[in-house]
C-alpha positions in Angstrom: 75.0 304.1 46.5 72.4 302.1 48.4 74.6 299.0 48.2 77.5 301.0 49.6 75.4 302.1 52.6 74.2 298.6 53.2 77.8 297.4 53.2 78.8 300.1 55.8 75.8 299.2 58.0 76.8 295.5 57.8 80.4 296.3 58.8 79.1 298.4 61.7 76.9 295.6 62.9 80.1 293.5 63.1 82.0 296.1 65.0 79.1 296.5 67.5 79.5 292.9 68.5 83.0 293.7 69.9 82.1 296.9 71.8 79.3 298.0 74.0 77.2 300.5 72.1 76.9 304.0 73.5 73.5 305.2 74.4 72.1 307.2 71.5 69.8 309.8 72.9 68.0 310.5 69.7 66.7 306.9 69.6 65.3 307.3 73.1 63.8 310.7 72.2 62.1 309.4 69.0 59.0 307.4 70.0 57.6 308.1 66.5 58.5 310.1 63.4 56.4 313.1 64.3 57.5 313.0 68.0 61.1 312.5 66.9 61.2 315.7 64.9 60.5 318.0 67.9 62.5 315.9 70.4 65.7 316.0 68.3 65.3 319.7 67.7 65.0 320.3 71.5 67.8 318.0 72.5 70.4 318.5 69.7 73.1 320.4 71.6 73.0 317.9 74.6 73.0 314.9 72.2 76.2 315.9 70.4 78.6 314.2 72.8 76.5 311.0 72.8 76.6 310.9 69.0 80.3 311.5 68.8 80.9 308.7 71.4 78.6 306.4 69.5 80.3 307.0 66.2 83.8 306.6 67.7 82.8 303.2 69.1 81.1 302.1 65.9 84.1 303.0 63.7 86.9 302.2 66.0 88.0 305.8 66.3 88.7 305.3 70.0 92.1 304.0 69.0 91.9 300.2 69.1 92.2 298.0 66.0 89.4 295.5 66.8 91.0 292.9 64.5 93.9 292.7 67.0 91.9 292.0 70.2 93.6 289.0 71.9 91.9 286.1 73.7 90.8 287.1 77.2 91.7 290.7 76.6 91.6 293.1 79.6 90.0 295.7 77.3 88.8 296.1 73.7 89.3 299.9 73.6 92.5 300.5 75.6 95.5 299.7 73.5 99.0 298.2 74.1 100.4 301.6 73.1 98.2 303.2 75.8 99.7 300.9 78.4 103.2 301.8 77.3 102.5 305.5 77.6 100.9 305.0 81.0 103.9 303.2 82.3 106.3 305.8 80.9 104.8 308.3 83.4 106.6 306.4 86.1 110.1 306.5 84.5 112.6 307.3 87.3 110.3 306.1 90.1 112.3 304.2 92.7 111.9 300.4 93.0 110.1 299.6 96.2 109.2 295.9 97.0 105.5 295.6 97.3 104.9 299.1 96.0 101.9 299.7 93.8 101.5 303.5 94.1 103.6 306.6 94.5 102.1 307.0 98.0 104.2 304.0 99.0 107.3 305.6 97.8 107.7 303.6 94.6 106.8 300.5 92.6 108.0 297.0 92.1 107.8 295.2 88.8 104.2 293.8 89.0 103.2 297.0 90.8 104.2 299.0 87.7 102.0 296.8 85.6 99.1 297.0 88.0 99.4 300.8 88.4 99.7 301.5 84.7 96.6 299.4 83.9 94.7 301.0 86.8 95.5 304.5 85.4 93.8 303.4 82.2 90.7 302.3 84.1 91.5 298.5 84.1 91.3 297.1 87.5 89.1 294.0 87.3 90.8 290.7 86.9 94.3 292.0 87.3 96.4 290.0 89.8 98.9 291.6 92.1 102.0 289.5 91.6 104.1 288.7 88.5 103.6 285.0 88.6 99.8 285.4 88.4 100.0 288.3 85.9 101.9 285.8 83.7 98.6 283.9 83.1 96.7 286.9 81.7 95.6 287.3 78.1 96.9 285.3 75.2 100.4 283.8 74.9 102.8 285.2 72.2 105.1 282.6 70.8 108.4 284.6 70.7 109.9 288.0 71.3 110.1 288.5 67.6 106.3 288.5 67.6 105.9 290.8 70.6 104.0 294.0 70.2 103.9 297.2 72.3 102.0 296.6 75.5 102.7 292.9 75.7 103.7 291.7 79.2 107.3 290.2 79.3 107.6 287.6 82.0 111.1 286.6 83.0 113.0 284.5 85.6 110.4 281.8 85.7 107.7 284.3 86.6 109.6 286.2 89.2 109.9 289.4 87.1 107.6 291.2 84.6 107.9 294.2 82.3 105.9 295.9 79.5 107.2 295.6 76.0 107.8 298.9 74.2 109.2 297.6 70.9 112.6 297.1 69.3 113.6 294.4 71.8 113.1 296.7 74.8 110.8 296.8 77.8 109.9 299.2 80.6 110.2 297.7 84.1 111.0 298.3 87.7 114.2 296.3 87.9 115.3 295.7 91.5 116.0 297.5 94.9 118.4 300.5 94.3 117.1 301.0 90.8 114.3 303.0 89.2 111.7 302.4 86.5 113.5 302.4 83.2 113.4 301.3 79.6 116.1 298.7 78.8 116.7 295.7 76.6 114.9 292.5 77.3 117.9 290.9 79.0 116.9 287.2 78.8 114.7 284.7 77.0 111.2 285.4 78.3 109.5 282.7 80.4 106.3 283.8 78.6 104.9 286.8 76.7 101.3 287.7 77.3 99.1 289.9 75.0 96.4 291.5 77.1 95.3 294.5 74.9 94.7 295.2 71.2 96.9 297.4 69.1 96.3 300.9 68.1 94.3 301.4 64.8 96.1 302.7 61.8 96.3 306.5 61.9 94.5 307.0 58.6 91.4 305.2 59.7 91.4 306.9 63.1 91.8 310.3 61.6 89.0 309.7 59.1 86.7 308.5 61.9 87.6 311.4 64.2 86.9 313.9 61.5 83.6 312.4 60.6 82.7 312.1 64.2 83.2 315.8 64.8 81.2 316.6 61.6 78.3 314.5 62.6 78.2 315.7 66.2 78.4 319.4 65.2 75.0 319.7 63.5 71.4 318.4 63.8 71.7 317.1 60.3 74.8 315.1 61.3 72.9 313.7 64.3 70.2 312.6 61.9 72.7 311.0 59.6 74.2 309.0 62.5 70.7 308.0 63.7 70.0 306.6 60.3 73.4 304.9 60.1 72.9 303.1 63.4 69.4 302.0 62.5 67.6 304.4 64.9 65.2 305.7 62.3 62.7 308.3 63.3 65.2 311.0 64.0 65.2 314.3 62.1 67.6 317.2 61.9 67.5 320.9 61.3 67.9 320.4 57.5 64.3 319.2 57.4 65.1 315.4 57.2 62.4 313.0 58.4 62.5 309.4 59.6 62.0 308.2 56.0 65.0 310.2 54.7 67.8 308.1 53.3 71.2 308.0 54.8 72.7 309.5 51.6 70.4 312.4 51.6 71.1 313.0 55.2 74.8 313.1 54.4 73.9 315.5 51.6 72.3 317.9 54.1 75.3 317.7 56.3 77.7 318.2 53.4 76.0 321.4 52.4 76.0 322.7 56.0 78.6 324.2 58.3 80.7 321.0 58.3 81.9 322.1 54.8 82.5 318.6 53.4 80.9 317.1 50.3 78.6 314.0 50.6 81.0 311.9 48.6 84.0 312.7 50.8 82.0 312.1 54.0 80.8 308.7 52.7 84.3 307.8 51.6 85.7 308.7 55.1 83.1 306.6 56.7 83.7 303.6 54.5 87.4 303.8 55.1 86.9 304.0 58.9 84.5 301.1 59.0 86.3 298.7 56.6 
């Protein structure tokens, strides 16, 4: 069992290199083992959200498959599928040359890309016009290899759309038309991958379930503190800083979360590997 935990911790260290770790309040509260016990007990309800966020980042439960992050990615947590869904909100919006918000009455092709990324919180480093957006991220060799969220650049850089899959893109075509989903009508000038792909649903579901379980109890918070290497935390089940991760999971498994130690450990391993 110790070897399995070590493998999980090693995988998590790898994942942490890709994402900015969330602040784990238990670590800050635990100056020592004795001080940690009282601090965690006092701050457990407020710390739940921080722990859930930390676990989501460490296991990739936020949605992104970290193995698909392209070079010069605009984000490592927002996915190509997220970009497609953000763009779909503007279906039917009129084409307006130079438009980059509904306040201007509509959107042009690069304005749709800009607006959709901004809706996802991505504003830094995103150029305004299609010709410059065509330099973002990593080049994809052909349309056959395009994935949802890739930027499809056409007409020598004069037009741009967002790939949705199955040979189609969402774009703002031209004056008199509206944002629509249609076939990629010509050989792309270039295809640019700017975001990772969504993680497989099984791993995401396992991570989300475990995240909820860990965040719901003080014992779970202690398990996560041990998992992330922030020893000194202690939960309501009587665990101390020297308690092993497996025994912390045992305390959680026998609590209100209602899951066995083995199933929780299996879920964690599946999410982290």
